[in-house]
N, C-alpha and C positions, 0 to 999 in steps of 0.2 A: 343213669349212671350215678353211682354213689360217690360222694366227695370226701368221705372220712380219711381214706388213705392219702389222697392228694393233699388234704389240708395238713395232715400230720407231717408229711415230708416238707411241705412248704414252710411250716412254722419252724421245723428243725433247722433248715438251711438258713432262714432269715435270722435265727437266733445265733447262728455261727457254730452250732453243735454238730450238724450233720447226722446222717442216719444210714443204717445198712438194711437193705431190703432183700430178702432171700425168696427163691422160688419163682422168679419171673421167667416165663418161657416164651418162645417164639418172638414176636415183635412187641411184646409187652413192654420191655425196657424203652424202646423208642417212643411208644405210645405214652408212657408215663412222663417222659421228658417233654414230649410235645404239649401235654396238658399243663405241666409246670410253666412252660413258656407262655401258654395262652393265659395263665393267671398273672403274668407280669413279672415272673421270676427271670432273672438274667442279668448280664450274659452268663450262659452256661457253657462249660468246656467239657466235652465228653472224651475220655481217654479209652482207646480200644487197642486190641492186640496188634493189628496189622493194617496195612493200606487197604487190602481188599475188604476187611471188616468195616473200615471207615467209610468206604464207598457205599456199602450196604446200609449202614446207619443213615447216611446222607439221603439215599434214595427213599428209604422208609419215612424219614422225617419230612421230606418234601411232599409226600402224600398225606401224612398225618397232620401237618401244620397248615395254617392258612397260607395262601399264595404270597402274602405280604411279609411272611417271616424271612429274616435274613439268615440263611443257613450256609455254612461253608465247611470245607475240609481243609485243614492245614497239612498239606502233603509232605511226606518225607522225601529225602533226596532220591531214594530208590537206587542207591549204589552202595557197594560195600565200603567200609572204612578204608580210607587211603587208596581208593580204587584208581585205576588208570583210565576211568571214564568220568566225564562230568555229568552232573544232574541235568536232565533235559531242561531246556530253557523255559518251556511252558510251566514246569514245576517251580522254578525259581521265581518267575513272574507272579504266579499265584501266591506264593509265600510272601513276597515283598508287598503285594497289594493288600493282603490281610494285615500285615504289620502296620502299613501306612494307615489303614482304617482305624486301628487302635490309637495311633498317634493323633489322628484327626478327630477323635472322639465319636466316631461312627462305627464302632466294632460290630461284628456279626452278633446277632442275638444268640446264636448257637454255633459253636465251633467244635468239629469232630477232629480229634488228633490221634494219629497212630503213635504208639509209644516210642518208636525210634525217632519220630519227629519231636517229641517232648524233650528228649535228652540231647538234641543237637543244639549247640550254642549258636547265637545269632549276632549280627552286627549291632552295635550299640544304638540306642534310641537317639542319642545326641548326633550321631552321624546321619541316620536315615531321615530325620526330620528336616535336614538341610538339603536333601537330594531330590529336588524337583524344580521345574521351571514352568511358570504360567505365561503363555504367550498369547498375544492378541494382535489383530491388525492395527497398524499405526505405531506399534511399539518398536523401539530401537533395540536390536540384539546383534552384537558383533558376530559375524558368521564363524570366526575362528573360535570364539568362546563357546558357541553352541556346538560346533563339531567336537571340540575337546570334551565337553560334557557328555555327549552321546557316546564317544569312544570310552570314556571313563566308566560309564554305566553299563557297558557290555553290548552296545549296539554294533551290528556288523554292516560294513559298507558294501553294498551290492549294486549291480547294474539295475536290478528290477526289484522293487519292494513287494514282497509277497507274504512274509511271516512277521509275527511280533518280534521286535528287536532288529529289524532291517532298517537301513536308511540309505538314501541315494542323493547325490548332489549333481545337478546339471545346470551350470551357469548360476543364475539367481534363483533356481527352484530347488527346494529341499523336500524330498519325500521321506516320511518317517512313520513307523508303525509302533506307537507307544502301547504299553499293556493296558492302559485305561480304556482304549478305544476298540470297538468291534471291527472297524476298518481303518486303514492308514490315512494319514493326512498329508496334504501338499501345501507347503508354504512358499509364497511368491515374494521374493525380496527385491527391493530397489536399494542398492547399497546395503546398509545395515538395517533398513526399515522394512518391517513386515507389511506388505501391501494387502495380502489376502491369505486366508487359511481355508482350505477346501478338503472335504472328505472324498476319497476316491476308491474305486472298486479294484480289488486285486485281480479280478477276472479280465476286465477290459482295460485297466490302468487309466480309466477316464474319471474325471471328477463327477461327483453326484450331487453335492450341495455345499454351500458355504457355511462356515461356523464362526462364532464370535470369539472363541478362545479354545486353547488346547493346553493340557498339562502333560509334560514329559517327565518321566521318572525312570529309575534304573530297571534293567531287565536281568541283572545278575547281582548276587549277594556280595561278590568280591569287587571292591573298588579297583580301578585299573588306570588311574591317572599316573603321570610320570612321578609326581610327588609320592603317591601311595606306593608305587613299586619300589622307589628308592628307599622309603621307610622300611618296607618289608625286607629288602636286601640287607639293610643295616641290622635288623633284628635277627636275621638268619646268620649273619657273618660269624658271631661268636660260637655257633654250633658246628661250623664246618670242620673244625679240627677233630671232631668226634666221629666224622662220617667219611667214608671213601668218596673222593671227588668225582670219580668217573661217571657214576650214575646220576649225580646231581648237576654236572656241567650243562647238559642241554636245558635243564630247568632254570638254572641261574642265567644262562644266556637269553632264554625266552623272557624272563622277568626284566632283564636289563633292556632288551630291545622292544618290549611291549607286545610280544607275540603270544596270543592266547594258546593254551595247550590243554589236552584232556586231563582232568583231575586237579586242575589248578585251584579249585574251590577249597580243597583241603588245606591250603595255605592261609586260610582266613585268619587264624590267630596272629599271624605275622603282620597283618594289615591294620590292626587296631591295637591300642594300648590294652584294652580289655574287651571281652565279649560279654553279651548278656544272654538271658534265657527267655523262653516264651512267657514264663510267669512274671518276668519283669515287665513285659508289655501289657499284661492283663490289668484291667481296672480293679480297684480295691474290692468292689462288690461282686466280682465274678465268683461263681461257685463251680465246683468240679463234680463230674459224674464218672465214676470208675466202674467199668464193666469187668466183672470177674477179677477182683483185686489181686488174688494170689497168682493168677495167670499173668497179670501185668507185671507183678514183681519178678516173676521168673523171666519174663521177656526182657525186662530191664537188665537183669543179671546176665542173661545170654548176650544181649547187645553189647554190654560193657566188656565181657570177656572176648567177644569177637573183635572189638576195637583194640583191646590189649594185644591179642594174638597177631592180628594183621599189622599192628604197629611195630611188632618185633620181627617181621619177616624181612630178611635181607634182600629178597629178590624184587621187592617193591621200591620204586624210586624214592618215595617219601617216608618209607619205614625208618624209624629211628630218629628222623629229623624232628618229628612232633611228639610231644607227650600227649597221649590220648585225652587226658583230662582237660587239656587246653581247648579241645573242640567238642568233646562229649562229656556230659554231666555224669559223674559216678552215681550208682544206684542209690546210695544213702542220701545224697543231696537231692536227687529227684523225688525220693519218697518223703523227705522232709517238706518239700514243697506241697505235696498232697496234704500232709498233716496240718499245714499252716493255713489252709482255707477250708470253709465249709464244704463238705463233700457228701454226695449220695453214692453209696457203694451198692452195686447190684450183683447178685448171684443168681444163676439159673437153678441151683440146687439149694435145699435147706441143709446147712452144715452145722457141725459142732464147732463152735468158735473158741479159741483159747481165752483164758481169763484176762489177758492183757488187751483184749479187744477194746478199743478206745471209744467207739461210737455205739449208741443204742441200736438195736436191730429188731426187726420184726419179720415173721414168716408170712408169706402170702400163698393162698391156694390158687394156683394158676397152672393150667395144663396146655400142652400143645395139641396139634391134630395129626401127629405122625401116623397113627394107624387108621385114620378115618377113611382114606381112599380104599384100602383093602376091605374094610367093613362094608362100605357102600357097594363095592363091586360084588362081594359075596351075597349081599342081600338082593341085588339085581339079578344075579345068576340063579338064585333060588326062586325066582318067579315074582319078585317084588316089583316096585315101581322102577321106571327107567333110571331114576336118580337114587335108587337103592335105599329108600327110607329117609332121605335127607329132609323132605317136607315134614315128616313126623318129628324128626330131631329138632328142626327149627321151631315147631310149635311147642315142643317140650321146653326148649330154652326160654321161650317167651313166658310160658306158665311159671317158670322159675324166677321170673322178673329180670331176665337178661335182655339187653338190647343186642340184636344180632345184625352184623354188617357183613355182607358177602361182597368181597372186592373182586370185580370183573375188569378185565383189561380193555375191552372195547365197548362202545355204546351199543353197537348192533347185537353183540352177544349178551349184553346186560338186558336188553329189551326182550330177546328171545327167552332167556332164562326166567324173566319176570312173568312172561306169558305161560311158560311151562309150570311154574310154581303156582300160578293162579288156577290152572287147570287141575292141579293136584290138591286144590283146596287150601293153599297156603299163600295168600296174597302178600306180595312184598312191595315196598315203596321205592321209587326212584326219585332222583332230583336233589339230593344233598350236594351242597357245594363243598369244595375242598376245605378241610379244616373244621367243618361243622359236625359236632357230635351231640345230638339232641339228648336232653334229659326228660324226665317225666315218665309216663307209662311205657313199658317195654314194647318195642315194635321190631318188625323185620324190615331191613333195608338192603337193597342192592345198589352198590355205588361203583362208579367207574374209576379205576386207578390201578396202581401197581404196588404190591406189598410183598416182601420176601416170605413172611410166614404169618399165620394167624395165632390166636390163643383164646382161651376161655378163662375169665377171671371174675368170680363172684364178687370179690371185694370192690372191683370197679363196675360191677353190674354190666359186664360187656362180653360179647363173643365177637371176635374178628375171624373171618374165614376167607382164604384165598381161593381163586379159581384152580390153582395148581394142586391144592390140597384135596380137591374133589376129583379133578380130571387128569392129574398128572402133570409133569413138568412141561414147560413150553419154552420156545426160543425167546431169549431176551431181545426185544426190539427197541428202537428209540427214534425220535425225530431225526431229520437228516439235515446236512448242510452240503452246499455245492462244492464239489471238488474242482480243482483247477487243472485237471489233466487234459491236454489236448488230444483229440482223437483223429484228426485228419493226418493221413500218412505224410503229407507234404510238410506239416508242421513238425514232424519228428526228425527230419533230416537237417539238423542244425549243422552247418558247415564249419569244420575246423581246418586250419591250415594243414596240408598234407593229406587230406581226404581225397579219395578217388571220386571223380565226377564224370558225368556224361553230358556232352553237348550234342543236341539233337542233330546238328549238321556236321560236326567234326569228330565225334566219338569220345573215347575214354581218355581222360587226362588227369592231372593232379592239380588240386586247388592250392594256390600259393598265396592267397590272401586278397584283401580288398585294397586296391592301389589307387592313388590319386595321380593322374597324369595331366600334363599341360601341353597343349598344342597352340603355339602362338600365345595369345592372352587368355585362352579358354581352358579352364580346369574342369576335369570330370572324374568321376569314380568308376573304376572298372574291376571286374573279377579277373584276376590273373590266373590263367590256366597254362600248365606246362605239358607239352606233348613229347613224343619220342624224339630223342636227339636233343632235348633241351629247348625245342622251339616253343615260343610263348604265344598265347592268344589272349588278347584283352577284350573282354566282353563288356559293353556298356551296361550299366546297372539297369537301364530301362528295358534291356532284353534278358533280364534275369530268368524269365520263364523258359528260356532255351536250355538252362543248366539245372541238372539234378544230381544229388548225391548218389554215388554208385552203391547199390545194394545187390550183392551177388550170392553165390552159394558157398558152402563150407570149403575151406582150404583152397579155393580157386582164386589166384591172383591174376587178373586179366592183363593182357599185354596192352601197353599204351599204344594209341593210334598215332600215325604220322600225319601232321598237318598237310593237307593237299593230297594225301594218298587215296587209293581206291579201296583199301581194305574195309574201311568203316561202311561205306555204301553197300558193298557186296554182302557184308555180314548182316547188315540191317535188312536187306532184301531177303536173305536166306531165312532169317528169323521171322520175317513177315509171312513168308509162305508157310512155315511151320505153325505159326500162330493161327493162320487162317484154317489149317487142317484141324488144329485142336478146337478152335471155336466151332467149327462145323460139328465135330463129334460131341462137344459139350451141348450144343443146342439140340442135337438129336436126342441126347440123354434127357434133357430137361423139357423138350417139346411136349412130352406126354402130359406134364402138368399144365402146360399152357392150353392144350386143346382138349384135354380130358375134362368132361363136365363133372367136377367134384360136387361136394355137398356145400351149398351156401347156407350157413347157419342162420336161424331166425334172428331178427333184430333183438338187441338186449332190451329187457323189460324191467319192471319194478322189482322183481325178485332178484335179478342180477344186481340192480342198484343196491338192494338191501345187503346182498353178499359183499359187494364192494365196500359198503359203509361199515361192515364188520371188521375191516382191516384196522388194527389197533392204532395205526399211526398215519400221519399225513404222507401221501405219496410225494416223492420228489418229482420235479418237472421232467427229468429224463425217464424216470420210471413210469410216469403217467403217459409220456409219449410212446414208450415201448408198448404199454397196454393198449393204447389207442391204435397203434399200428397192427398189433396182433388181432384186435377186434375187427379192424377193417379187412385184414386178410381172411378171417373166418367168415365174414359176410359175403366174400366173393365166391363165385362158382369155381374159380381156379384153385386147385389144392395149394395150401399154404406151405412154404418152405422157408422159414425165417430163423435166423440165428439171433439170440439175445445174448450179447456179450457184456458181462458186468463182473467186476472184481468180486472176490469171495466176500460174502456177507452183505452185498449191496442191494439185495431185494429181487433177485431173479425168480425165486420160488413163488412169490406173490403173483408175478406175471403169469406163471404156469398155472397157478391155482385159479385165477380168473378165467383163463382159457378152458381149463378142465370143467369148471362150473358151467360155463356157457354150453359146452359140448354135451354134458350130462343132461342139462335142462332141455336140450333138443333131442333127447332120447338116443344119444350116441354114447358109445363106450370110449374110455380113455385108457391108453397104455402109457405108463411112465417108466422109462427104462433108465436105470442107474448103474454105475460101474461096480459098486461094492455092496456086500451084504450089510455092512454097518450103515451105509447111507440109505439103503432100502428100508431098514428098520426105522431110521430117524425120520425119513420123509413120510413113511406110513403113519407114524404117530403125529407128525406135523399136519398131514392132511386130515386125519381123524379129528384133531383139535379144531382146525379151520372150518371144517364142514359140519361141525356139531350143530344139531338142530335142523338140518336139512335132510330130506329123504334120499340120501346118497349112500350106496353100499361100496365101501372101500376095502380092498384086500391086498395082501402082499405075498409074493412068491420069492422065497430065498431059502438057503440051506438052514436058516433058523427054524424053518417049518418042517414038521415030520412028513414022511412020504404020504401018509393018509390025509394029512391036512392039505398038502399040495394037490393031491388027486381031487379032493372036494372043491378046491378053488378053481382048478382047471375045468371041471365039469360044469360048475355054476357059471363060469365065464362064457363057456360055449353056448349056454342056454340064455345068456343075456341077463343073468341074475347078479352080475358084478358090474358096477358102473365104472369104477376106477381101479385098475390093477397096477400095482407098483412092484417092480422087481428088477433083478439083475438080468444077465443074458439068458437066464432061464425062460424069460418071456418069449425068446426067439426060437425056442425048440418047437418041433413039429406038432407036439401034442397040444400046444396052447393055441386055441382058436377063439376068435371073438364072433359073437353073433352079428354085431353091427359096430365095428370100430370106426370112430370118426376123428380121433386125434391121437397122435403119437408124440410124446414128449421125451426128448433125449437129453440126458444130463451128462456132459463131458463125452461127446461122441468119440473123441480121439482115443478113449480108453478101450474101445472095443476092437476086436480082431477083424481080419479081412473077411472071413466067412460071415461074421455077424453083419458087417457093413453091406455085403452083397444082399443079404435078406432085407436090410433096411432100405437099400436102393429100390427094391421091388415095392416095398410098402409105400415109398415116397410117391409113387405114381397113383396111389389109390386114396390116401388119406392126408389130412393136414398134418404137417410135421413142424414142431417147435423145438429148436435145439438151444439148450442153455449151456453156456461155457464161460469160464473166467479167462482162459487163454486159448482162443481158437487156433487149431493147428494151421500151419501155413496153407495147406490145400483149401481148407474151409475158408480161411481169411481171404485168400485170393479170389475164390468164387464170389464172396460177398463184395469185394472191392470192384470187380468187373461187372457187377450188376446181375449176376446169374442167380445168386441167392440173396434174399433180403436180409439186411443187417440193422439191428437196433442196439444201441450202446447205452448202458447205465453206468455212470461214473460218479455217483454221489455217495460218499461214505456216511456212516452214522456220525453224530456229533461227538466231539471229544475224542474221536478215534485218531490215533497217531500212526504215522508211517512206521514201518518195521525197520529197526536199525539192523542192517545186515553186515555181518563180520565174517571174513575169511580167516581161518585160524588153523594151526596144526592140532591134530588129535593128541593132546597130552594132558596130564593130570591137572596142571594149574589152570588151564583154560576151562576144562570141564567143571572142575570144582568151583571156581569163582562164578561161572555163569549160573550154575545150579544154586549155589548159596545166595546169589544176588536175588534170584526169583523167589526162593523159599523165604528169604528174610522179609519180603513184602507180602507174604501170605499167598503166593501163587503156586502154580504147578508147572511141570516141565514135560515136554515130549523129547524123546531121544530116538531118532529114526536110523535104523540099520536095515538096509533092504535085502538082506540075505538070511533066510530062515535058518539055513544050516550053520551059520556062524553066530546066531543071535545069543545063544547061551554063553559063549565065550565072552562076548561083549558085556553081558550081564555080570559075569564074574569080575571083569575089570572094573566096572562101575561100582560094584559092591565094595571092592577093595579101596577105591578112591573116595567113595561116599558112604561110609558105613552107617551113618545116622539117617540116611534117606530111605523112606519106604518106596519100593519100586515093584512094578509088575510087568509082565510081557504080554504083547498082543500081536498075533500074526494070523494070516489067512488059513494056515494048516491046523490051527487049534480046533478041538471039538467045539461045536456051536455054543453049547451051554456055558462052557468055560470062558470062551471069548466074550459072550454077552455079560457074564458075571464080572469079568475084569473091567469092561467098559462102564458098567453101572457103578462099580466102586470108584473108578477114576472120576466119573461124572459127579459122584457124591462126595468127592474130595477125600476119600479114605486112602487114596494112593497119591504120593507126591510126584512121582515120576513114572511115566509110561515108556517102556522100551518097546519099540514097535517097528513094523515094516511100513511100506507106503500104503498099507491098508487104511491109514488115516487120511489119505490124500484128499478124498472128496467129501465135502459137506459136514464133517464133524464140527459141532459148535460148542466149545467149552471156554467161556469167557475168562475163567480163572487161570487158564494156561497161557502164559505170555512169554515163555522162552521155549525155543525149539533148537535142538542140536541135530544136524544132519550129517551122519558119518559117511565118509567117502562120497561127498557131494558131487565130485567131478564125474561120477559114474551115472548120474541122473540127467534126464533131459531138462531143458530150460522150462518148458511148460509144467512139467512134473514138479520141479523144485519150487516154482511159483505157487502151485497149488498146495504143496506141503507147507510152505512158509505161511500160507494164508490160514493155517490152523490157529495161529496166534495173532495177537493184535486186535481182538474182538471186544476190548474194554477200553476204558480211558487211560490205561497205563501204557508207558513206553514198552513196546514188545521188542524182543531180540531174536534174531535168527543167526545161528552160528553154522557156517558151512565148513565142516571139519575135513581136513585133507591129511594124507600121510605126512609124517614128519619131514620128509625130504622136500615137501612144499611144491610150489608151482613148477619146479624144474622137471617133474615127472609127468606133467599134464600135457595132453594133446592140445594143439592150437584151438580146436573146437571146444574142448572142455574149459579152457582158459577164457574163451569168449563168453561161454555160458555164465561162468561165475562173475565175470566183469559186468555182464548185462544185468544179472540179478542184483548186484550192488548198485548199479547205475539207476535202475528202475525200482527203487524201494518205496517211492511215494504211493499214496493211495490212488487207486484207479489205474494202476500201471499194467493191467492185464493185456489191454489192446496193444500197448507198446512192446510188451514182452513178446507177444505173438509176432509183431512186425520184426523184431530183432531175431526171433527164431526163424522167421522166413529168410532173413539175411544170412543166417548161419547155415540153414539146411536147404534153402532153395525152395521156390514155390512149386516146382514139379510139373508134371504133365497134367495135373488136375483130375485125371480120370483113373489112372492106375495106382497101385500101391507105392510106386516109386516117388521119391521126393526130390529127384534131380530134374533139371529142366534146361531151358534155353536162356535162362536169365543171365548167366555169366557172360553171354555174348554181348548183350546190350544194356544190362542193368535192369533192376526191377521196375523203375519208374517208366522207362520207355517201353519195356516189355508189356506192362499193364496198359499203357496207352494204346499200343498196337492191338492188344487183345480187345480192349473196349471198342476200338474202331472196327475191328473185324466182326465182333458180335453185332454191333449196331448195323453194319453193312448187310450182314446175313439176315438180320431181322427186317431189313428194308427201311430202316430209320435213316434220316438224313445225316450225313457225316460232314461236318463243317471243316474245311481245311484250316490248319493252324498257321495263322499269319502273324509274323512278328515284324511290323513295319520298321524301316530304318529312317531316322530323321536327321538331317544335316542342317542345323541352324547355328549361326554364330552367337551362342549365348551360354553363360555359365549355368549349368543345371545339375545340382547335386545336393546332398545333405552333408554340410561340412563337419569335420570332426570337432570343431570347437562348439558346435550346436548339439551334436549327439556324440559324446566322447567314446563311448564303449563300441568297439567295432562289431561285436555280435548283435547289439541292439540296432546299429545302423544297417547291418546286413538284413536283419529281420524286417526293418521298415522298408528297405528296398524291395524285398520279396512281397511284402504286403501291398506296396505301391503298384507293382507290376500286375497284381491280381485284381486291382480296382476296375470295375466295369461301370462306366457312366459317371456323369457329373455328381450324382448323389453320393456315391461311395468315395469319390475324390474329395468332396467337400467334408465328409465325415472324417477322413484321414487328416485333412487340413486342421479341423477343429481338435482332433486328438493330438497332433503335433504341437499346436499352440498351448493346449492344456498341459501336456507333459513336459515340454521343453521351452516354452515361452514364444515370443513373437518370431515369425518365420524370417530367416535371412533371405536376401534377394535371390540367392542361388536356389533355395528350396522352393520359393514361389515360382521361379522359372521351371523347376522340375515338375511341379504339380501341373502347371500349364502345358508343359510338354507332354505329360502323360494323358492329359485331356485331348490333345491333338492326336496322339497315337491311337487313342480309343476311337476317334472319328475315322482315322485312316483304316482301321480294321473293318469298320462298318462299310466303308466305301470300297474296300478291296484294293487299297493303294499300298504297295509294298515298299516304296521309297519316296521320300519328299526331301528335296534339296533346294537351298537358296544360294544363288551365286550371282553377284553383280546385279542385284535388283530383279533377277529373273527366278521364278519359281518353277522347278521341274518336278513332275509327278510321273512315277512309273507304276502302272496298274498291274495287278496280279491277274492271271487267267480266271480266277474265281470271282472277279469283281462283279457286283450287280449293276454297275454302270455300263450300259450297252454302247457299242460303237456309234449307233444311230444318235444317241443322246449327245455324245461328244461332238459329232459332226454338226448337229443342230445348234449346239452351244457355240462352236467356232463361227457359224454363220450368223449368229445373233449379235445384236449390239454389245451385249455384255462380254462377248468373246473376242473383243478387239485385241489384236496382237497375239492371239493364241496360235500355236503351231503344233501340229501333230507329227511327231517323229516316229516313223515306223508304226507298229500296231499297238504299242503299249505305252508310249511316252508322250506326255503333253507338257508344253512349256508356255509360259505367259509372263509378261512384265508386270511389275508391281509399281503403284504410284508412290509418291513421296509420303503421303499420309499413312500408308501401310507401314513403311519402314520406321515411322516415328512412334508406333505403338509397340507394346510387348509382342515380340515376333511370334511366339507360339499362339497367343490369343488372336492376333491379326490373321495368321495363316488359317486357323480354325474357322474364324468368322468368314473368311473368303471362300473356303471350301463349302461351308454350309450354304452360303449365298449361291454358289455355282451349282451344287449337286443336290441339295436337299430342299430347294425352293419348290413349293407346290406347283408352280407353273412349269417346272422342268420335269414333272412326273411323267413317266412313259405311259 
């Protein structure tokens, strides 16, 4: 690599003159900057056009620089000026942390800044440098002062700390999630003294380690103390006479009362005497890098005009109150800041510059690789090498003295390509570490990493080439982080007062809350259930298992049952009979796969391991578990029928690819069935990329292929000359035959019609079936829950991925215009979904009228194949800003730059369908938005079911919500008969939870498996046993703990819960100690089959259940033995015996448990 160009730039910047370099293509600008950084120049601030471009620069720099380089993006707010939305808190935290690093003298070495972030004014340094607290054990910190600081800094008080900016106070324990930490901290106070500081997990809420100190700092740029708000109101007061009061009144009231509201950050100028700018924070030696200076200047002007225009709009609450220049820097001032510092100006083209150009400039001979893929493909098609002359091109570059670096995304692929190049007589080296760029004699290198684009630059003596530039675009993947989405259905039924509930013995009632009742001197907590006629039932919390939230079918409000009536029992028996009939039919349907000898695939070998290692990223734990479960199924002689449920973009396709590879390596064919033509094409290219280098023939059948191409594929498939065939329902037509089909992969099975499903039903008996879905339809979900089909769940999102902010809004110009402008302003793209082809042109006309500056195109399934493909390619290449389309985009499309979607007439779509469509956005690190647009008359025109669907979509907007969406869809539509096309069922009679339990028991009984009776022992002991509200103040958390407690099985789980309570809430009160001991006693009563234990007048009474394992003979032997002194058998099931004084002096539940163990679990009493 030659150093002349770098040295010239470095000298120019250090001398304070700056330089303009023209002709830099591809990733040459980031490479040049990375080398300047490696030479000790810095800090450097790179100004780019948009947020999306900033992200791309940051990704490239993290590959090009050494791992130790400190590289950051200073994000923009990503909201429109004076918006009624607040910047996402994660963005504000990132901005504040970067500013604090500058103040502490530890700035990023390289900061990438979108231009709209450059012009946004900032809190003054004098304020920010005072806004932090360092806390350590042994330190005195008045709790009132600490809470006031947290609330002033923007922290939210919540029952459970899960996100940055949350805090929770429980007695003397304060949980808090500061932005400096990867996990939240738990501080234990004794009075005002901090006794300990521990890190804890957001998943388990359990402490993981102790730490010696923690720093707390703001999570919001707007200070919010009472004094700050009062000062802001004083500054606002003189302006009120110029503004109508009506729209400002709610804002002023919120300020006065300290209630945060959306868009409050735009009041920042009123909270400080003066604001500062980003360049005020920069150290004196910081140099600037301006990418495409003229474009930046235009973007500055556009952003300023946008702020001026929105500031003058009367329909915005803050418009007219603020002068834009108080919050935004005018273009002239922003450009003066550029001129005041040494700067490197970068152009992709060589231009004629005006005479007033202030900086010296040079032109560089640098080219991209835009046409390389087409050239290589042409050479390969004309009979050349498989890589189409790439080896010869590599050798030519080396002869010209250029170092060649081919950037490959995965180690496995890099090794295969190295072997291939060696066979072509072009040996390449592997093994360079990140940030290493050798000098000396020119060589060929293959290195592992990810780079947006390559380039060829003789002045640098370098060629960089990406995998995509040779083989075509690939899906962007990333390492993963664990989601916190619960998957068990029972965790989904959080009870709220007024919910319908089902008691196993008493039927359907209304939950009226958690009540504390007192009988004599004994207090206890009870679930208050209300039944027909206002009758009340109080269920002790230790019998929580008997109560479940009612989940029923759409539009069906069940009748409440009457306490003591016969209706519930007769209805339950009727459903039981129906369930037994359904279970029998189900088992007959699925018996074929149990008894049919399917194909047991050969064990995985080294070739499979090599393929697995070719995955570019680390598997997540639940993804790995799904893969292991699929592999186990494939190794069994029983045909596989497994559902892999994972939210959109969470890695289901890799599971399918591993299964397909194993099948093909065992000489079996694979059919991959997808619902849409677009998805078929996308998955075809994804499979070609993933299987590159392996002897696997992959084909696709869809309407994008000509009739002659389809006939050829069908013929070769029947001859066994196609290993993996990907396609739409075309695969199910009679002319498509496989020579030896071994695996069928179904993507979103619910999208196929009844006839297609009948064909699939037949195939299920013969081959392994793997179903991939983000939102399993209720029938499928129900089958999985009752154990008829196997279920794997992947709930781990990519890192930095945010939940989608879902908004229900009217279809009107202001909403559409603002949502589109907000996305385009940060460099993104927009989907607009209108699901009726016949009306789509009318919608396009309206959108063009509302958004005349936006480039848009149309995509729907009735378009000619080539035209549709061309539109999608343009959108993918970002040549189109907005795609107006039908639900053809629902499945699988992956366009990370599109982060806003508007769904027209959303109330007409199904819940699973809307969730899938919404999943087209939110595939990058930016906050994504989904707008569910309704007719202007709003929700009054909606059916109850449509309203429930929209509410569910808003409620379940977090990552990994697909399983919960399906559960709610089940509640709305009903689980159905499971066999036919109908989605109605018997659920409304008894509720989903009990219905499922009945089904599980019926299936188990018909399979000949043991069915254990459900025993909920009643315990009557005179002791206080509860979780008092002063210990766990939040009733929802208390209820959740009671539910968790009733599910503990055995001493080990009870001890773990005891440790969790002590960790989260502090030392246990006596009542809670009693409760845990009582639950330990109930656990033993279940084992012994005792349904009631009561203590009265020093006499213990036991009533045995008919299912008890304790035989009558054993009881008689016990009575006749010395240890049975005073025992009396009353009838067939009741045993009484006196207790000595020593027993009554011990904790009652512990003493009773020890006595029962002594009597019934002693080895000498074994039958």
